[in-house]
N, C-alpha and C positions, 0 to 999 in steps of 0.2 A: 819622603817616604811614599811608597807606592800605595794607591788606594785599594780598599777591599775589592771593589769592582774589578780593577785591573788584575789583582792577584787571582781572583776566582777565574777570570778569563784565561790566564796563563795555565792555571791548574787544569781547566777543561780541555785546553789544547793538548796538554801533556797526557791527560786521560785518554783522549781520542787516539793519540799516537800509540799508547800502550794497550789499547783495547779494553779499558776499564770503564764500566758504565756508572757505577756508584762507588765513591771513595769515602771511607769513614775516617774521621779525624777526632779522636777522643782528647780529653784533657788528661794526659798521662805522660810519664817518662817511661823508661825501660823497666821500671820497678813498681808500677801500679801505684805511684804516689798520688795522694790527693792534691797536694800543692807541688809545683814543679819548678825547676830552675829555668832561667831565661832561654836556654837552648831548646827546651822542650815545649815552649808555648806556641805550638803549631795551630791549635784551634783559635787562640787569640789572634794570631797573624792572619788567618784566612777569613775570620768573621768580624774582627774588630771588637768582639765582646771580651772584656777583661776579667770576668768573674772566675772563681776558682773551680767551678763545676759546669760541665756542658760537653756536648758532642756535636760535631758538624757532620752532615752527610751531603756530599756534593754530587750532582748528576749534571748532564748537559742542560737540563731544563730547570732544575730546582737546586736551591742551596738552603738546607734546613739547619737550624740550631735548636737542639734540645737542652733545656736547663730546668732547674727546679724552682719552687716557689720563692726561695730567698732572692732570686735574681730576675723575676719577671719584669719588674719596672726598669731595672738597670739595663737588662739585655734589650728590651724594646727601644730604649733611648739610644743605645750604642750602635744598633744595627740599622737605625733609621737612615733611609737614603741609600742603602746597599741592596744587593740582590738577595740578601739573607732573609728567610722567613722564620719567625719564632714559633717553636712547638713547646707549649707549656706542659711540662711533664706532670702527670697525675691529674690533669684537668679532664673533665668529661669530654668525650669525643676526640681527644688528642691521642693519636696512635703512638705506641712505643716505637723505637727504632726498628726492632725486628718486624713488628706489624707493618710499618711503613715499607720496609724492603720487600716483605712478602706480597704486599698489595701492588707495588710499583715495578718490581723487577720482572722483566719480560723473559720469555723462554730463551735460553741460551746466553743470557747476559752475564756480566762478570762483576763481582763485588771485590774491591781492592782496599787494602790497608797495610800499614807497616806492622808486621806481626810482633815487633818488639814493644809497641805501645798499646796493644789490644790484649785484654785479659784472655786467658785460655778459654774460659767459659763463653765469653762473647765471640771469640774466633770460631769455636765449634758451632755456635748457633748460626753464624754467618755461613759457615760451611754447609750446614743443614738446609738453610734457605736456598742457597745456590743449587744444591743437589735437587731440591724439590722442583726447580725451574729448569733442570738440565743445563745449568750454567756452571760457573767455576769461581774460585776465589784466586786472587793474586795477593800474597801476603809478604812478599819480599821487596816491595817498592816503596821507598820513602820519597814520594812525589813532592811533598812539601819542601824537602831539602833542595830540590832542583829549582823550585819557584822562589824560595826565600833566599835571595842572593846575599843579604847581609846578616845571615843568621848568627847569633852569638855562639862562641865556641863552648865546649863543655867546661865546667868549672875545674880549676886547678888549685883550689883552696886547700890548705893543710888540715889534717885531722888532729884531734887531741884525745888523750886518754882521760876517762872520768874515774877518779880514784874510788876505792871501795868505801871510803868514808861518806861518799855520796850515793853509791849504788847499793851498798849493803850486801853485796854478793859477788863472789869472784867469778871470773870467766870459767874456771874449771868446774865450779859448782853448777853454773848454768848449762854448760855442755853435758854434764852428767845427767841433769834433769831432762834435757832434750833427748839424750840417747835412751833414757828409760822409756820415754814415750815411743821412740822408734822401735824399741824391743817389744813393747806392748802391741804395737801395730804390725809387727812382723817385717819392719823395714830395715834395710842395711844402708840405704842412702837417703838423705834428706836434702832437697834442692830448695834454695831460697832466692827470691828476687827482691823481697821487700826490705827497704833501707832501715826502717825502724826496728824490725826483727833482728837484723844483722848487727846494727849498732848496739842494741840492748844486749845481745848475747856477748859481744866482745868488749863491752864497756868503753866504746869509743864514740866520739861525736865529731862533727865537722862543720863545714860552711858551704855546702854545695847547693843548697836551696835557700832562697831568701826567708829569713825568720826561723827556719827549722834547722836545728844543728845536726844535719845528717850528712852522710858520706856516700857517694855513688859507689856501690859495691854489689857483687853477687856472691853467693856462697854455696858450697857443696859440703855437707857434713856426712861423714861415715862413722862407723863404730869406733874408729881409732883416731882419725884426723879430721881437720876442717880445712878446706881450700877456700881462700878468700881472694876474690878477683877485684882488683883495685888499681888505680894509678899509684904505683908504689912510692912515687915522690911525695905523696900526701902524708906518708908515715915517716916518723923519725926512726933512727936506728934503734933507739931504746924501745920504741913501741914494737918494732919488728921482732926484737929479741924477746920481749915479754910475750908476744903472741906465739912465738915459736915454742916457748916453754910449755904452752898449753896445747901444743900440737896443731897450731894454726899456721898454714903455709900460704904465703902470698904469691899471686900470679898476676900478669897484666890483665887489666879490665876487659880488653877486647878478646881475650882467649877463652872466655867462659863458654860460648856456644860450641866451639870446637871440642872443648873438654867434655861437654855434655854427651857428645857423640861417642866418646870413649868409654862411657859407663857400660859395664858388662851387661850383655843381654840376659844374663841370669839374675841380675840385681832386682831387688824389690825397692822401688823408688817412692818415697813419700813426698807428695806435692799438694799444695793448697790450690784448687781450681780457680779461686777468686784472686789469689795472690801471685800466681806466676803468669807470665805473658804467653801468648800463643806460640811464639817462636821457641821459647824454652820447652814447652810441651812437645813440639814437633822435633826438637833436636835430641830428645831422649830416645834411645834406640826403641823401635816399635815393639820388639819382643820382650823388653824389660817390663816387669810387672809394675803397674802404676797404682799406688795406694793413695786415693784421693781423700784428704782429710784436712781440717784446719791446721795451720801452723801452731804447734804447741806454744811457741813464743808469744802468741797473741794473748792468751789467758795468763801466762806467767807474768808478763810485764804489766798487765792491767791490775793485778793484785799486788799492790805496793807492799813492800816489806817494812818492818818497823823503822829501819834507818831512813828509808825513803819518806815515810810518813812524817817522821821527826823533821827532816829537812824541808819537806813541802810545807809543813806548818810555819817554819821560819820564813820561807819565801812568801807565803800568804800574808804574814804579819808585815813584812817589808812593803809589799805592794799595797796593802790596805792603808798603811801610814801615808804612802804617796797619794792615794786616792782621797783620803781625808784632807790632806793639805791642798790638793787640787780643787776639791769641792769648795773649800773655804775661799780659795783664790778666785774661783769663778763667781761665787755668790757676792763677794765684796768688791769686785772690780769690773764686772760686765758693763756697769753704767758710768764708770770713771775713765775707762780707756777702751780703745777698740780691741776686742778679742774676736778672732775668727776661728773657724774650724781648725785650720792648720796651725795657727799660733797656739791654740789650746792644746792641740796634740803635741806640739813641741814642748810646751810647759810640762806636760805629764812625763815626757821622755827625760826632761831635765831633772825632775824630781827622782825618777828611777835611777838615773845615772849617778846620783849622789849616794846610792846604796851600795854596800859591800857586795862583791861577787855578782854584780849585774853583768849580763852578757849582751843582751839585745832584746827588742820586742819579740814576743813568741808567735805573733802573726801580724798581718797587715792591719794597722789600726783603722777602726771605724769611728769617725768623729763627725756627727751629723746634726745639723741644726734645722728645726722647723720641718718643712716639707721633705728635706733630705732624709730625716729620721724615719720617714715612712717606707724607705727602701732598706730592708734588713741588712744588706751587705754593701751599702754605699761606702765608697772611699773618696774622701775629699781630694781635690787637686787644685792647682793654681787657677784652672779654668772654672771650677765650680765652687771655690771657697767663698763663704759668706760670713758676715759678722753676726755675733750673738746679740739679739735684741730682745727687749722685754716682751713677754706675751706668748712665748712658745717654749718648746722643750729642746734641750741639747742632750743628745745621746752619745755616750762613748762606750764602745766595745773594744777593749784593748787587753793586751797581756804582756807579761814580762818573763824573760828567761833569766833565771838566776842559777848559779851552780847548785843551789838547793832545790831547783825544780822550776816548773813552768806555771804561770797563772793565766787565768782567763776571767775577766771581770767586766760586767756591763752595768752602767748606771745611767739613769735619765734624770736630768736636772731641770727644774722649773726656772726659767730665766725671768726674774721678777714675778709679777702676778699673772697667773694663767687662768683661762676660762674654766667654768664649772664642769663642762663636759670633758675637758682635758684632765682635770683632777679625778673625775670618775674613772676614766680610762687608766690613769696611773694607779689608782687605788685597786682596781680589779687585777692589774698585773702584780701588784704587791701581794694581794691576797693569794693569788695563784702560786707565786713563788714560795710563800710561807707555808701554804697547805701541803705542797709536795715535800718541802724540807722537813715537815713535822710528821710525815708518814711513818707508821710502824707496820711491819709486814712479816709474814712468815718466809723463812729461807726457801728458795725455789721460785720466788716471784721474779718476774721480768719487768723491765721498764715499760713494756707495752701494757702490763696490768696496772702499774702505778701511775701512768700518765693521766688517768681520769681525775686524779687528785688536782692536777694543774689545770685541766681543761674545764672542769665543772663550773667554775665561776663565769667562764665565757659561754659555754654551751647553754647554761641556764638562761642566758640573755641573747641567744642566737648569734653569738660572736665566735670567732676562731682566729688562730694565727697559723700561717702557712709554712711552718718549719717545725723541726723536732724541738722538743722541750729541753733536751740536754744530751750530752755526749760524754764519753770518757776522755780523760786528759792524760797525755803521756808525760813522763819525767824527762824533760829536755829531749823530747822526740816529737811526734806529731801532736798537735794540739787537739785534733779529733782522733780519738783512739777507741777501737772496739775492744771487746765484742758485746758491750752492753750500752744502752742508751735509753732515753725516755722518748717514746713516739707512739701515737695511738694506732698507727698502721704498721703492719709487719714488714720488717726489713731483716733479712737473714743475718747480716753481719752485725746487727745490734740486738739480737734476740736472746743472748745469753742471760741466765739468771744473775741477779745482783750478788756479788761475792764480797766478803769482808776484805777491806783494803782497797776496793775500787774507789776512784775519785771521779765523780760525774758532775757535770754542770746542771744547773737549774735555771733556765732562761726563757720564761714565757714572755710574750709580747703582744701588742696590738698596734696595727698600722692602718693609717687613713691617708690614702694617696692624695698628694697635693696639700696636705694639712700638717700631719704630725705622726710620730710613732713613739711608742714606749717599750722598753725592754729592761728587765732587771735580772742580773745573773750573779749567782753565787756558786761556789764549788762545794759539793757535798762529799763527805767521807762516809762510806758504808761501814757500819759497825755491827757487831753481834750484841744482842740484848738478852732478854730472859730466855732460858731454855726450860721447858716444862713438858707436861704430858701432851701438849698440842704441837710441840716441835720447837725449832730454833727461831726465835723472833729476831728481827733485824730493825735497825733504825739508821737515820742519817744525822751526821753532825756537820752543820755548816762551818766551813773553815775560811770563809771570806768575811771580813769585818769592816764594812763600809756602810754608812747610814743610807737608808732609803729616804729620799728627800721629803721631809715632813711638810714642806711648802706646797707639795702637790697631793697630799693625802686628804681624802674626804671621809672623815671618821663616821659620818652618819650612814654610810653604806656598808660599814664593817660590823660584823657580829662581835659579841664580847670575846669569843675565842680568837677571832682575827686580830683584835686589838691586843690581846694578851700575847699572841705570837710575835707581833711587831714590837711590843714593849720589851719582851724577853730578849728578842734578837738585838735590839738596840742597847739593852743593858750589857749584853755580851760584847758588843762593839766597843762600848765605853771602857769596860774592864780590860779588854785586850790592847786597845790602842792608846788610851790616855797616858799610860806610863812613858810613852815615847814622844810626847808632845810638850811644848812649852806652855807656860801658864795661860797665855792668850788663846792658844789653840785648844787647850783643855776646856776653857769657858765656852768657846764656840762649839766644841763637840757636845758639851752638855745640852746646849740648845737643840741640836739636831738629833740627839738621842733621848730627848725628854719623853716621858710617858704621855700617851694620848688617852682621852677618856671617851 
C-alpha cells in the first residue's frame, strides 16, 4: 500500500497540472453522510487518519487535517511521520478551514474540490473566498479518484423493506406529511441527497455503509410522485411494485444530476443547504426558485411514534441483557484467562448474535483498556490490542442494530481494584449522567440549555470533557441523528428544542491522556410530564438498563440526592433485567445493583 507521503506528492503533481492551488477533501460521500462506505474514504486515504470526522486541505506547501476533540489523540498518532499537520477544531488560535483559506489563498489562486462530496453551504463559502481573492473554484474534479488506484467500488449490496410493524407508519402517510410541509413552504419540488431521510420515507434499509443500514440513493419529491435514484438491482421486484403503488418511480443512480437539470425554471424547489451537496445545488436550473429550509424528514424521524418506541424498548432490553452478562463475564474472568480488547469485543458480539432479530453492530465498536480509554473514539486493532489487567478501566462504547431499533451504550468497568483518583473520576461521570437524566424542564428547552446539568459536576472542579454530552439516535438509520443534542456550545444542526418521542444519549466522560478514561452512556426517551399554568413540563426516561460499576463508585463524594438517583436507577435495572437471567446471574446482578449509603 502506498504511503501517505507518496499519495500527497501524487495529488500535488495532479493539482499543479490542473491549476488547483488548494484542494479540499472532506469526510463525506455524495449524500453528506457522517459515516461513509469504503469507496468514499478519501480523507482517510490521503491523510492516514481513520476517524469518522475530519477534513483535509492540501496545497503545494501544506497538508492540513481538521478534526474535533474526540479525535485529537488518535489523529496526532496516525499522522505522525507524514507531511500532515493537525488543526484542532475549536481550540484557541486554531483557524477554521474558511479562515485558513482566506489567510493563505493568494490573489488569482484556485480552490478545488469534488462538488458531490462538499455541502452546498461549504461550497458557496469557498466560492465567496475565491471571489474575494479574484480567484476561482474548480468543483468538477475528483482528483483523489485519479491518485487512489485501488479504490474500492461502490457497494452493490441488496436493500430490504422494513415492515410497518417496525416503522409504525406507511410510506403513503410519510409522503403525505412531507407534501403538507411542501405546501406550507410554497414548494412544488423537494430534492433529497441524504440517505437516512430517503430510507426513513420509503421504509427501506440496506447495507451500503458499514454498520449503518442505509442505501445509496437520491430522490426528487413532487406533489404527485417521487423519483428514486438507485442501483435498481438493489431492489427486489416486490419492493419495486410496492414503491410504485405509492407513486415512487425508480431511476438509475447516476441519472440524478441530469434529471435535476430538467426541473422547470418555474418550479419552487425546497432544499436543505446543509443536506444537499454543492453539485446538486448547481444542477438545479438557476431560474428555479430555491426555498432553503431544513428537510422535514429530519424532525419527523427524530420524534419516534408509539410503535417505534415500543420496539426500541425491546431492543434496549435485549442489549441490556447482553451487557449484564458481559459485565459478569469480565468481572469473573479477567484474572483467570487472558481477555484482550478484541476478544472482549468479540464476546459482546457473540452475546448479541444469540438474540432474536439481531442484524449487526450499529457502529464501529470502541473497546479500550487503560491509556487507550483516554482517547474517546479509539478503535482497537491487532496492532494495538492489549490484555485487560488489574488496576485500570476498560471502556466499551458499542451498539446493536436489531429489527426493533438501534442501541448505543457505553460502560466503563473497573478491572480489579483501581486507585482512589480513578474512583473519583468514575463517580463524577456517574453523577453527571444521573443529573442530566433526572432533569425536568419546560417544553421549548434545548439541549444547549440542559447541558449544564451534566457539566456542573466537572466545571465545579475545573474539569471538562471535549465532546458533546449526547446526540439523537436513529431507528436503524444513523446512530447520530439530529436535530437535537446535548452540547454547551451552539451547533445549528443540534439546536432544536427537545420534543416528545426523541431518543437522545447521555454520555459524559473524563479523559486523562496516557492514563485512563471514563464514559457512561444511557439512552433517554423524552416524555411529557405535568401541564399547568406555567406550561408543559418535560422529563427524561432512561431506557438503558445496565449497572454502573459499583466497584468504581466513591460514595463519600456523592450527595444524598446523587446516591438516591443511582439507587433508583439500579432498582430499575434489576426490575427490568432480572426476569431474563438465570439464578446465578440474578444473584450477581443483585450485588451490582445493591443500594449504596
